[in-house]
C-alpha positions in Angstrom: 70.0 113.9 64.2 71.5 110.6 65.4 71.8 110.2 69.3 75.3 109.6 70.4 75.9 106.2 72.2 78.6 104.9 74.8 80.9 104.0 71.8 81.1 107.8 70.9 82.8 108.6 74.0 86.1 107.4 76.0 85.2 105.3 79.0 87.9 105.1 81.6 87.9 102.5 84.6 89.7 103.7 88.0 89.8 103.2 91.3 90.5 105.7 94.1 92.2 104.3 97.2 92.7 107.8 98.8 89.6 109.7 100.4 86.7 107.6 98.7 88.4 104.1 98.6 86.6 102.5 95.7 86.1 101.9 91.9 84.3 103.5 89.2 83.9 104.2 85.6 84.1 108.0 84.0 82.5 109.1 80.7 84.6 111.5 78.7 83.8 113.8 75.9 87.3 115.0 74.2 88.7 116.9 77.6 85.3 117.0 79.3 84.2 114.7 81.9 80.3 114.0 81.8 79.6 111.3 84.1 81.0 109.2 87.1 79.6 106.1 88.5 81.3 105.0 91.6 81.3 102.3 94.1 82.2 103.7 97.3 83.8 100.8 99.4 84.3 102.9 102.5 80.6 103.8 102.8 79.4 100.9 101.0 77.0 103.2 98.4 77.0 103.7 94.7 76.8 107.1 93.4 76.5 108.8 90.2 77.7 112.1 89.3 76.6 114.2 86.0 78.9 116.9 85.0 77.1 118.3 82.1 73.4 119.4 81.7 70.8 117.9 79.4 72.6 114.4 78.9 70.6 112.1 77.0 68.9 109.6 79.3 70.1 106.8 76.9 73.8 107.7 77.4 73.3 107.7 81.2 71.4 104.2 81.0 74.2 103.0 78.7 76.6 104.2 81.1 75.1 102.1 84.1 74.7 99.1 82.2 78.4 99.6 81.5 79.3 100.0 85.1 77.2 96.9 86.3 78.9 94.7 83.8 82.5 96.2 84.5 82.7 97.0 88.3 82.0 94.0 90.7 79.0 94.4 93.0 80.5 93.0 96.0 81.8 95.9 98.5 85.6 95.4 99.4 87.0 95.9 102.7 
């Protein structure tokens, strides 16, 4: 059985300027949100939320790598 990689999922980059004030990426499988990695500029912290149990570690590692590539590390004020 082949392990799925990030290219098998939809990756969405988006910002939230309301409650959390920041930017992040979401990993989707069809209509199911699996992972969100977020840079919270208001609190100056990074968070990861996992919405499905038993996700492959390789998928989470790829998502973190993509986040670091796409999202600037400098907090915005």
